[in-house]
Backbone as a ProteinNet text record, in pm:
[ID]
protein_1_A
[PRIMARY]
MKDVNESEVRRLVREAVDRALGPGSAPPAPGARTSAAPASAAAPAPGARTGAAPASAAAPAASARPASSGERRVAIGSDHGGYALKQVLVRVVRDELGWDVHDVGTHSTDAVDYPDFAAAVAREVSSGRAARGIVVDAAGIGSSMAANKIPGVRCALAHDDVTAINAREHNDANVLALGARVVNRGLATRLVRLFLTTEFGGGRHARRVLKIMALEGGG
[TERTIARY]
-6277.6	-6156.2	-6141.2	-6110	-6095.9	-5975.9	-5995.2	-5884.2	-5774.3	-5648	-5532.1	-5507.5	-5498.2	-5467.7	-5316.7	-5260.6	-5113.6	-5053.9	-5122.9	-5070.7	-5062.6	-5164.9	-5165.6	-5052.7	-5027.5	-4917.4	-4785	-4762.7	-4636.4	-4620.2	-4732	-4724.1	-4684.1	-4745.6	-4712.8	-4567.1	-4518.8	-4379.2	-4285.9	-4320.4	-4236.1	-4229.2	-4343.7	-4344.1	-4259.1	-4268.4	-4189.1	-4040.6	-4003.3	-3861.1	-3810.2	-3891.3	-3848.4	-3828.8	-3916.4	-3900.5	-3774.1	-3743.8	-3628.9	-3496.1	-3495	-3367.3	-3353.2	-3461.5	-3454.9	-3518.7	-3567.8	-3633.7	-3541	-3597.8	-3520.9	-3458.7	-3468.6	-3411.8	-3502.6	-3442.9	-3521.9	-3573.5	-3695.5	-3745.1	-3665.8	-3655.9	-3576.3	-3638.4	-3552.4	-3600.6	-3667.6	-3764	-3831.4	-3731.2	-3743.6	-3655.6	-3524.7	-3496.7	-3369.3	-3376.2	-3258.1	-3251.9	-3247.5	-3337.8	-3347	-3268.3	-3229.5	-3157.7	-3011.1	-2949.7	-2806.8	-2728.2	-2607.2	-2520.5	-2480.2	-2469.2	-2427.7	-2289.6	-2264.6	-2136.2	-2021.1	-2040.3	-1931	-1894.5	-1986.5	-1957.9	-1900.8	-1894.4	-1843.3	-1694.8	-1647.4	-1505.8	-1428.6	-1314.4	-1238.9	-1175.8	-1159.8	-1092.4	-947.5	-886.8	-746.1	-658.2	-580.3	-485.9	-547.1	-681.3	-746.3	-718.5	-709	-691.5	-827.6	-838.8	-966.8	-992.7	-893.9	-911.9	-873	-845.1	-802.9	-659.8	-626.6	-490.8	-400.3	-276	-184.5	-154.3	-116.7	-92.1	12.5	110.8	219	172.6	53.9	5.9	-104.8	-128.4	-233.7	-195	-290	-261.4	-166.1	-90.8	2.2	-65.3	12.5	-40.3	-115.4	-215.1	-299.5	-220.6	-109.8	-30.7	28.9	39.1	95	-11.1	-135.3	-244.3	-293	-341.7	-383.3	-512.6	-528.2	-655.1	-753.3	-885.1	-986.7	-974.5	-927.9	-916.9	-806	-715.2	-602.8	-601.2	-713.7	-715	-683.7	-712.1	-681.1	-592.8	-496.4	-408.8	-263.8	-189.7	-47	32.8	129.5	225.1	346.3	394.7	507.8	604.9	732.9	834.6	964.7	1048.4	1176.5	1274.9	1400.6	1499.3	1509.4	1607.4	1620.6	1651	1725.7	1759	1638.3	1534.7	1416.1	1298.1	1319.6	1209.1	1133.4	1204.1	1137.4	1053.7	1108.2	1033.8	914.6	932.3	821.8	704.4	731.6	624.4	545	615.1	547.6	459.7	513.3	440.6	320.1	330.8	215	97.4	121.5	13.9	-42	45.9	1.1	-86.3	-39.4	-113.9	-247.7	-248.1	-370.3	-466.5	-416.1	-504.5	-536.5	-442	-464.7	-511.4	-456.8	-491	-598.8	-626.7	-738.4	-716.1	-591.3	-561.8	-544.6	-577.2	-541.8	-391.4	-331.9	-186.6	-152.6	-61.5	-6.1	141.6	175.7	313	384.1	479.7	550.7	671.7	698.5	814.4	925.5	1032.2	1066.3	991.4	991	911.5	996	1123	1210.6	1334.5	1425.6	1550.1	1662.6	1630.7	1731.9	1777	1906.1	1962	1900.7	1859.5	1803.5	1858	1823.2	1869	1757.2	1783.3	1679.9	1621.3	1696.6	1632.9	1513.4	1516.8	1406.6	1275	1279	1156.9	1114.8	1212.1	1179	1111.2	1161.4	1101	961.1	942.1	809.8	706.9	744.5	655.3	628.5	733.8	719.9	628.8	637.1	551.6	404.3	377.4	239.4	182.4	263.8	219.8	209.7	309.6	310.5	190.6	150.4	39.6	-96.6	-99.7	-226.3	-290	-225.5	-281.3	-269.1	-180.4	-166.9	-155	-213.6	-207	-71.9	-17.6	109.7	195.2	324.2	415.9	511.2	561.8	662	771.4	895.6	1009.8	1104.4	1159	1244	1367.8	1483.2	1606.1	1686.2	1811.3	1887.3	1898.9	1930.9	1947.5	1837	1766	1661.5	1709.7	1839.4	1894.8	1885.4	1933.2	1932.8	1792.3	1699.4	1562.3	1498.2	1529	1473.9	1530.2	1656.5	1717.2	1651.3	1632.1	1572.6	1429	1350.7	1209.6	1195.3	1283.1	1272.9	1311.3	1359.1	1385.5	1258.4	1150.2	1025	943.4	904.3	828.1	701.3	676	557	574.9	692.9	717.6	800.4	758.7	835.4	858.9	970.6	1003.7	1087.4	1044.7	1115.1	1169.4	1295.8	1358.9	1335.8	1265.3	1232.9	1293.4	1334.5	1393.5	1341.8	1249.7	1186.8	1054.4	981.3	850.1	858.7	958.4	970.8	987.4	1074.9	1097	975.9	904	785.6	674.1	650.4	544.7	581.1	704.5	748	736.2	769.1	762.4	621.8	521.2	382.9	333.5	351.3	294.6	358.5	489	560.6	588.5	613.8	661.2	561.7	447.6	346.9	409.7	498	564.5	460.7	478.3	384.5	449.7	578.8	648.1	736	734	815.2	924.9	1047.5	1160.6	1205.3	1229.6	1274	1395.8	1483.7	1600	1580.7	1579.5	1551.8	1660.4	1779.9	1888.1	1900.6	1812.1	1816	1701.5	1583.3	1465.7	1419.1	1379.9	1329	1183.1	1126.3	990.5	887	900.8	805.5	808.7	929.5	942.2	894.6	931	888.9	736.7	672.1	526.1	466.9	523.6	474.3	495.8	610.5	638.4	541.3	507.7	411.3	274.5	233.7	105.6	103.9	210.7	219	214.8	285.2	291.7	154.2	74.3	-55.4	-167.8	-145.8	-253.1	-227.8	-107.3	-76.8	-114.3	-189.6	-233.2	-128.3	-127	-42	-92.3	0.6	-37	-86.9	-49.2	-92.3	-33.1	-105.6	-59.4	74.8	164.9	297	372.4	342.1	410.6	373.7	250.3	206.7	292.2	323.1	407.1	544.6	596.6	730.3	729.7	621.6	610.7	603.8	530.1	523.5	661.1	742.7	877.9	962.7	940.2	1009.9	969.2	839.4	790.1	839.8	854.3	901.3	1043.7	1120.1	1258.3	1265.1	1157	1155.1	1170.3	1125.5	1136.6	1266.1	1358.1	1486.8	1481.7	1372.6	1356.4	1441.3
2399	2395.5	2528.6	2528.3	2649.5	2730.4	2866.9	2952.9	2949.2	2952.9	2952.2	3092.4	3106.4	3235.3	3249.4	3335.8	3349.1	3395.1	3484.5	3533.4	3420.9	3334	3222.2	3124.5	3100	3012.4	3066.8	3198.5	3260.4	3249	3265.9	3254.7	3113.8	3014	2876.1	2842.6	2892.4	2869.1	2932.7	3060	3130	3052.7	3001.2	2925.5	2799.3	2731.2	2608.7	2638.2	2748.5	2786.1	2824	2902.1	2943	2822.6	2721.3	2601.9	2525	2520.4	2439.7	2510.7	2642.4	2713.5	2823.4	2851.9	2957.9	3084.3	3167.3	3291.4	3380.2	3447.8	3544.4	3487.9	3355.5	3297.8	3323.3	3353.5	3382.7	3254.4	3254.3	3134.2	3107.3	2984	2951.4	3008.9	3043.4	3091.2	2977.9	3010.3	2904	2817.5	2684.6	2591.6	2565.5	2637.3	2615.7	2488.2	2424.8	2306.1	2348	2292.9	2333.9	2244.5	2125.2	2034.1	2067.9	2066.5	2095.3	1976.4	2003.4	1894.6	1811.4	1681	1596.9	1634.2	1611	1650.9	1587.2	1464.3	1395.8	1460.5	1543.8	1606.4	1744.9	1795.3	1929.9	1935.3	2051.9	2067.9	2062.7	1996	1986.3	2119.6	2141.9	2262.5	2259.8	2377.8	2380.1	2300.7	2210.7	2131	2010.3	1995.5	1881.4	1755.3	1642.1	1512.7	1464.2	1421.8	1378.9	1232.1	1156.3	1013.8	930.5	994.7	921.1	874.6	759.2	707.9	788.2	818.6	889.9	808.8	877.9	809.8	701.3	726	628.8	500.1	504.4	384.5	317.3	364.2	306.8	167.1	94.9	-37.9	-25.9	-129.4	-124	-78.3	-15.7	40.4	-63.4	-13	-103.4	-184.2	-127.5	-198.6	-327.2	-332.8	-452.4	-554.8	-519.7	-609.2	-682.4	-806	-881.1	-830.4	-837.5	-808.8	-918.4	-886.9	-982.7	-1115.3	-1111.3	-1233.1	-1325.1	-1273.2	-1354.5	-1379.5	-1360.2	-1366.2	-1504.9	-1610.4	-1746	-1816.1	-1743.3	-1798.4	-1782.8	-1888.9	-1889.8	-1914.6	-1827.9	-1851.1	-1921.1	-2024.3	-2100.5	-2130	-2118.8	-2145.3	-2189.5	-2253.7	-2302.8	-2316.8	-2332.6	-2374.6	-2527.4	-2583.5	-2729.4	-2786.2	-2707.9	-2754.6	-2762	-2682.8	-2684	-2754.6	-2813.7	-2871.8	-2979.6	-3074.1	-3184.4	-3133.1	-3038.3	-2983.3	-2901.1	-2828.8	-2751.8	-2842.8	-2957	-3048.2	-3094.8	-3118.5	-3156.5	-3041.7	-2921.1	-2805.4	-2768.9	-2789.7	-2765.7	-2851.3	-2977.5	-3067.1	-3026.6	-2987.5	-2947.2	-2822.9	-2722.1	-2596	-2615.5	-2695.4	-2714.1	-2812.8	-2928.9	-3037.3	-3033	-2990.3	-2989.4	-2854.2	-2745.9	-2612.7	-2543.6	-2596.5	-2546.6	-2416.6	-2379.5	-2259.2	-2296.9	-2202.4	-2219.3	-2203.9	-2279.1	-2276.1	-2241.1	-2145.8	-2115	-2151.2	-2260.8	-2310.6	-2247.1	-2157.8	-2088.3	-2166.2	-2284.4	-2363.4	-2352.5	-2417.4	-2500.2	-2632.7	-2705.2	-2827.3	-2953.3	-2942.2	-3059.5	-3029.9	-3126.4	-3107	-3056.7	-3019.7	-2960.6	-2826.4	-2799.4	-2679.3	-2552.2	-2461	-2330.8	-2226.1	-2102.2	-1992.5	-1949.9	-1957.1	-1927.8	-1786.7	-1681.3	-1549.3	-1541.8	-1620	-1615.6	-1659.7	-1763.5	-1819.2	-1743	-1695.1	-1611.4	-1482.5	-1424.1	-1301.5	-1327.5	-1442.2	-1475.8	-1486.4	-1549.6	-1558.2	-1419.1	-1342.2	-1209.1	-1119.7	-1130.8	-1047.1	-1086	-1214.5	-1256.3	-1192.9	-1186.8	-1127.1	-975.7	-913.9	-768.5	-718.7	-793.7	-753.8	-777.8	-857.6	-892.7	-1017.9	-1079.2	-1203.1	-1318.7	-1304.4	-1402.3	-1327	-1385.1	-1322.9	-1348.4	-1465.7	-1504.1	-1575.5	-1585.5	-1656	-1742	-1846.1	-1934.7	-1958.3	-1936.9	-1960.3	-2058.2	-2150	-2255.6	-2271.6	-2271.2	-2314.2	-2393.6	-2419.7	-2505.7	-2446.2	-2315.3	-2250.3	-2149.3	-2102.4	-2003.3	-1860.6	-1840.3	-1705.3	-1628.7	-1690.5	-1621.1	-1587.9	-1680	-1654.6	-1542	-1534.2	-1425	-1291.5	-1288	-1164.1	-1120.2	-1216.6	-1183.8	-1137	-1206.8	-1170.6	-1031	-995.2	-864.9	-748	-775	-667.6	-620.8	-697.8	-662.7	-573.1	-454.5	-361.9	-426.6	-398.2	-449.8	-584.5	-642.8	-777	-767.7	-844.9	-858.7	-1008.1	-1054.1	-1196.4	-1226.7	-1326.9	-1365.2	-1506.5	-1522.7	-1653.8	-1712.5	-1824.8	-1885.8	-2024.3	-2060.5	-2193.3	-2260.1	-2192.3	-2254.1	-2183	-2231	-2174.8	-2026.5	-1990.5	-1851.5	-1755.4	-1789	-1698	-1692.1	-1802.7	-1802.1	-1718.1	-1734.8	-1658.4	-1510.8	-1481.2	-1341.4	-1271.3	-1344.4	-1285.6	-1236.7	-1310.2	-1271	-1168.8	-1197.4	-1111	-972.6	-965.7	-839.2	-771.1	-849.6	-791.5	-800.2	-863	-880.2	-937	-1036.1	-1097.9	-1157.4	-1133.4	-1191.4	-1297.6	-1319.3	-1429.2	-1500.3	-1631.7	-1714.9	-1781.3	-1772.6	-1840	-1956.4	-2070.1	-2189.9	-2248.9	-2307.8	-2377.2	-2527	-2593.1	-2736.6	-2818.3	-2761.8	-2831.7	-2786.6	-2697.7	-2644.9	-2700.8	-2710.5	-2763.4	-2890.5	-2989.5	-3112.5	-3094.2	-3195.4	-3181.8	-3158.3	-3228.3	-3211	-3070.9	-3018.6	-2883.1	-2781	-2800.9	-2707.3	-2700.3	-2814.7	-2817.9	-2739.2	-2755.3	-2681.5	-2531.2	-2492.8	-2350.5	-2287.8	-2361.9	-2311	-2294.3	-2391.1	-2378.4	-2253.6	-2231.6	-2112.7	-1985.6	-1986.1	-1868.8	-1832.9	-1933.3	-1908.2	-1886.2	-1919.8	-1907.2	-1800.6	-1747.8	-1645.5	-1508.1	-1432.7	-1299.6	-1194.5	-1087.3	-972.6	-904.5	-865.9	-808.1	-665.8	-589.8	-450.9	-367	-261.8	-175.8	-112.3	-120.1	-58.2	-121.4	-247.7	-315.1	-254.7	-204.4	-144.8	-23.9	56.2	173.6	131.7	26.6	-18.9	-81.8	-153.1	-210.3	-99	7.6	120.2	180.5	182.6	236.4	144.2	14	-78.5	-50	-35.5	-11.3	121.6	219.9	351.5	344.9	247.7	235.4	200	145.7	111.9	235.8	350.7	475.1	548.7	483	545.9	634.8	621.1	706.5	660.7
-516.8	-431.6	-359.7	-233.1	-152.8	-198.9	-211.1	-251.1	-146.6	-196.7	-107	-56.2	75.3	138.1	146.2	60.2	52.5	184	256.4	384.7	486.2	484.7	577.6	547	416.7	376.7	425.3	407.7	451.2	602.5	676.6	822.3	864.9	799.4	834.4	802	686.2	649.5	750.4	793.4	890.8	1021.6	1068.6	1193.8	1182.4	1067.6	1048.7	1046.7	979.2	973.3	1109.7	1185.1	1318.5	1409.4	1396.5	1479.5	1443	1313.7	1268.7	1285.5	1254.9	1249	1353	1425.5	1524.1	1470.8	1559.7	1519.1	1437.4	1339.9	1261.5	1137.9	1114.8	994.7	876.9	762.6	644.5	584	529.7	462.8	337.7	296.7	178.8	53.5	-40.5	-169.4	-243.8	-331.2	-407.8	-483.1	-470.3	-540.2	-470.7	-359.4	-290.4	-209	-187.9	-104.3	39.9	122.5	262.1	355.1	310	398.8	398.5	517.2	527.5	478.7	425.6	381.5	500.1	485.3	598	644.2	773.9	831.4	757.1	709.2	641.6	511	453.6	325.6	341.9	467.1	487.3	459.6	417.8	390.3	520.1	525.3	649.4	685	815.3	859.8	815.4	794.1	750.7	844.4	788.2	866	933.4	921.7	986.9	909.1	980.2	914.8	870	748.9	694.5	715.5	758.8	779.5	659	545.4	426.8	444.5	396.9	406.7	316.3	359.8	272.3	148.7	41.9	-84.9	-70.1	18.8	33.2	98.3	165.5	231.5	152.2	31.7	-50.8	-95.6	-150.3	-203.3	-320.7	-350.7	-462.6	-590.2	-676.7	-799.5	-880.3	-954.6	-1031.4	-1132.3	-1180.9	-1280.7	-1225.1	-1089.3	-1028.5	-994.8	-1015.5	-982.9	-1106.4	-1089.4	-1207.2	-1266.1	-1397	-1461	-1425.6	-1437.6	-1396.1	-1469.7	-1593.9	-1672.4	-1622.2	-1539.7	-1494.3	-1346.2	-1277.1	-1131.4	-1075.8	-1149.4	-1103.3	-1206	-1258.3	-1362.1	-1320	-1336.7	-1303.9	-1430.8	-1455.3	-1563.3	-1503.3	-1569.4	-1516.6	-1629.7	-1597.1	-1697.6	-1633.6	-1713.7	-1662.9	-1777.3	-1740.3	-1839	-1832.3	-1901.5	-1902.5	-1764.1	-1682.1	-1547.7	-1455.8	-1484	-1400.4	-1462.4	-1581.5	-1657.3	-1578.2	-1519	-1448.9	-1332.1	-1255.8	-1143.5	-1193.6	-1301.3	-1358	-1392	-1450.9	-1488.4	-1366.4	-1256.7	-1132.1	-1082.5	-1084.9	-1031.9	-1117.4	-1247.5	-1334.6	-1289.6	-1261.2	-1219.2	-1083	-991.5	-858	-865.3	-936.9	-945.5	-1014.9	-1120	-1199.4	-1134.1	-1096.2	-1053	-904.1	-821.9	-677	-625	-679.2	-628.9	-711.8	-830.5	-908.1	-981.6	-1006.1	-1083.2	-1230.5	-1317.7	-1458.2	-1472.4	-1561.1	-1578.8	-1722.7	-1739.1	-1870.1	-1866.8	-1931	-1934.9	-2054.5	-2025.2	-2133.2	-2181.5	-2123.8	-2163.6	-2059.4	-2084.5	-2197.3	-2189.5	-2301.5	-2307.4	-2325.9	-2293.4	-2299.2	-2216.5	-2212.3	-2138.7	-2229.3	-2352.5	-2439.9	-2382	-2392.1	-2331.3	-2389.3	-2299.5	-2337	-2240.7	-2263.6	-2178.3	-2084	-1952.8	-1852.8	-1862.2	-1902.1	-1906	-1999.9	-2107.7	-2203.6	-2139.2	-2059.7	-2001.9	-1876.3	-1800.6	-1684.7	-1730.3	-1838	-1889.7	-1944.5	-2008.1	-2061.5	-1949	-1838.9	-1722.7	-1667.3	-1651.2	-1592	-1674.4	-1807	-1892.2	-1880.1	-1858.2	-1836.8	-1709.8	-1606.2	-1480.4	-1493	-1551	-1566	-1645.7	-1746.5	-1831.8	-1767.4	-1659.9	-1597.7	-1654.3	-1752.7	-1807.2	-1708	-1611.1	-1503.4	-1371.8	-1267.6	-1135.6	-1068.6	-1090.2	-1029	-1132.2	-1101	-1187.8	-1107.4	-1170.6	-1108.7	-1211	-1170.1	-1258.4	-1189.7	-1268.6	-1213.3	-1300	-1234.5	-1300.4	-1198.3	-1223.9	-1132.7	-992.9	-984.4	-854.7	-825	-927.1	-908.8	-910.3	-898.3	-885.5	-1017	-1123.6	-1252.3	-1300.2	-1281.8	-1324.8	-1245.5	-1115.4	-1035.5	-1081.2	-1116	-1165.8	-1296.4	-1385.4	-1515.5	-1499.2	-1417.7	-1399.8	-1341.5	-1250.4	-1185	-1275.3	-1394.3	-1490.1	-1560	-1548	-1614.2	-1521.7	-1567.5	-1481.7	-1425	-1298.8	-1232.8	-1167.8	-1181.8	-1127.7	-1000.5	-900.7	-776.6	-757.9	-805.9	-802.4	-679	-603.8	-481.3	-495	-461.6	-457.6	-318.7	-311.8	-182.4	-173.3	-53.6	-32.8	93.7	167.2	283.5	311.1	411.8	441.5	476.7	554.2	600.3	483.2	389.3	277.1	184.8	168	82.5	143.4	273.3	340.3	346.8	382.7	391.2	255.8	149.6	16.1	-16.2	28.9	3.4	104.9	234.4	337.7	339.2	323.9	337	204.4	99.8	-26.7	-140.3	-117.1	-221.6	-348.8	-331.8	-446.6	-540.6	-669.6	-766.6	-854.7	-837.1	-905.2	-802.4	-807	-718.4	-799.5	-752	-816	-728.6	-793.1	-722.9	-792.2	-712	-766	-758.3	-873.4	-876.3	-807.4	-796.6	-726.7	-582.2	-539.3	-403	-319.8	-380.1	-309	-379.3	-300.3	-360	-401.3	-462.2	-516.8	-407.7	-296.4	-187.7	-130.8	-106.2	-53.6	-155.9	-280.7	-385.3	-393.7	-382.1	-385.8	-269.8	-151	-34.3	-51.1	-104.5	-123.5	-223.1	-326.2	-424	-359.1	-276.6	-206.7	-119.8	-45.4	40.6	-42.9	-151.9	-238.7	-294.8	-328.4	-389.9	-289	-163.3	-64.1	41	50.2	150.3	97.4	176	136.1	172.1	96.3	125.9	252.5	341.5	469.5	463.6	359.9	349.6	461.9	501.8	610.2	579.9	675.2	657.5	541.4	511.6	401.7	266.4	254.5	127.8	92.9	193.7	169.4	117.8	171.5	132.5	-6.2	-38.2	-172.4	-276.4	-245.7	-338.8	-361.2	-257.1	-272.7	-361.4	-349.5	-438.9	-581.8	-605.2	-739.4	-795.7	-709.2	-754.6	-808.1	-764.7	-811.2	-959	-1014.3	-1156.6	-1242.9	-1189.1	-1264.3	-1238.2	-1170.5	-1138.5	-1017.6	-937.5	-819.4	-702.5
[MASK]
+++++++++++++++++++++++++++++++++++++++++++++++++++++++++++++++++++++++++++++++++++++++++++++++++++++++++++++++++++++++++++++++++++++++++++++++++++++++++++++++++++++++++++++++++++++++++++++++++++++++++++++++++++++++++++

């Protein structure tokens, strides 16, 4: 094998460096990285905008999002006044829309207290065991109040297409409240479909949802 001429190697390295970096640049030290960091990795100039979204415009907190095990699962509950409508909605959600259903009760028309079942639904959603929840009582008002006491829950009382769509697009509602004496079965079924198929709009709405969530901490 021909002996390596160290002077010739240094000359070739110098010529390569001069071509790449301009005359007078020192050759790299042994083992040093010669490639410059990509522009995207450079530190931003003071006061420059980096393009990252501000924290207030980020997606809703992870605690409000369903765990992977509950991504296609709906928790549903009612008091005795909403029992008949709940039974209809269980079949629609499970058989027509293809979601898994967790029915927390009640399971008869015997008188019960709506906060117990609204809270049970809300806890399933808050924990991530269910992606969405549906609560039903005679008017829907009391159940929505009870569900909204559970951290991470945004329960919306809907009575027409506009309120159901707005609840999802603008407020990222994860629980729907219905009044069995306010909406008939056909309308209730349509509202549930809208609730489960309408996506959250994000953008400016995300910032506002975060502010709603911040109120849970007394902010």
